C-alpha positions in Angstrom: -1.0 15.5 -9.0 2.7 14.8 -9.7 4.5 14.3 -12.9 4.0 10.7 -14.2 7.0 8.8 -15.6 6.0 7.2 -18.9 7.7 4.8 -21.3 7.5 3.8 -25.0 5.0 1.1 -24.0 2.7 3.5 -22.0 3.0 6.6 -24.2 0.0 6.0 -26.4 -2.4 5.2 -23.5 -1.1 8.1 -21.3 -0.7 10.8 -24.0 -2.3 10.3 -27.4 -5.5 8.7 -26.1 -5.8 11.1 -23.2 -9.0 13.1 -22.9 -7.0 15.8 -21.1 -4.3 17.9 -22.6 -0.9 16.4 -21.7 2.5 18.1 -21.3 5.3 15.7 -22.0 8.8 16.5 -20.7 11.5 14.7 -22.8 14.6 14.6 -20.5 17.7 12.6 -19.5 19.4 12.1 -16.1 22.7 13.6 -17.4 21.0 16.7 -18.8 21.7 19.8 -16.6 19.0 22.1 -18.1 16.5 19.2 -17.7 17.2 19.1 -14.0 16.9 22.9 -13.8 13.3 22.9 -15.2 12.1 19.7 -13.4 11.0 21.6 -10.2 9.2 24.1 -12.4 7.3 21.3 -14.2 6.4 19.8 -10.8 5.0 23.2 -9.7 3.0 23.7 -12.9 1.6 20.2 -12.5 0.0 21.3 -9.3 -1.2 24.7 -10.7 -2.8 23.0 -13.7 -4.1 19.9 -11.7 -7.3 18.7 -13.3 -6.7 20.7 -16.5 -3.5 19.3 -17.8 -1.7 16.0 -17.3 2.1 16.2 -16.8 4.4 13.3 -17.9 8.1 12.8 -18.5 9.9 10.5 -20.9 13.5 9.6 -20.2 14.9 9.6 -23.8 17.8 7.3 -22.9 15.4 4.6 -21.8 12.6 5.3 -24.3 14.4 6.1 -27.6 11.4 5.0 -29.8 9.1 7.7 -28.6 11.9 10.4 -28.8 12.6 9.3 -32.4 8.9 9.2 -33.3 8.6 12.9 -32.3 11.9 14.0 -33.7 13.4 15.0 -30.3 16.9 16.3 -31.1 17.7 18.4 -28.1 16.5 18.1 -24.5 14.7 19.3 -22.6 11.9 19.4 -25.1 8.4 19.8 -23.8 5.5 18.9 -26.1 1.9 19.7 -25.3 -0.6 17.3 -26.7 -4.3 18.1 -27.2 -6.6 15.5 -28.6 -3.6 13.3 -29.4 -2.0 16.0 -31.6 1.0 18.3 -30.8 -0.5 21.7 -29.8 2.6 23.3 -28.4 6.4 22.9 -28.1 9.1 24.4 -25.9 12.8 23.5 -26.4 15.4 24.2 -23.8 15.3 25.5 -20.2 12.8 28.4 -20.4 11.2 30.6 -17.7 8.0 29.4 -15.9 6.1 32.3 -17.5 7.1 31.2 -21.0 6.1 27.7 -20.3 2.7 28.8 -18.8 2.1 31.0 -21.9 2.6 27.9 -24.1 0.3 25.8 -22.0 -2.4 28.5 -21.9 -2.1 28.9 -25.6 -2.5 25.1 -26.2 -5.6 25.0 -23.9 -7.5 27.6 -26.0 
């Protein structure tokens, strides 16, 4: 399962109403650190297939959602469980750090 690109219009259906925990990667095309972690997010989407849904939101194209969640710097990764934020990672972090945050949110 790959990372799904979502928009302001699809955010609620894909994330807040999801029965599965969802990791949302807030990113932008021009953001170097965002491009650095993208392959890692892809890898994790395969490792957590069936347990966690992985989505990305381009903040330039979907400003409403970014503002709604107070995204001030990117990359910001939010983990949602039952429609609520269960975890947050800001900046380009190691795969281990991201896995620890996902595992913590799944408990």
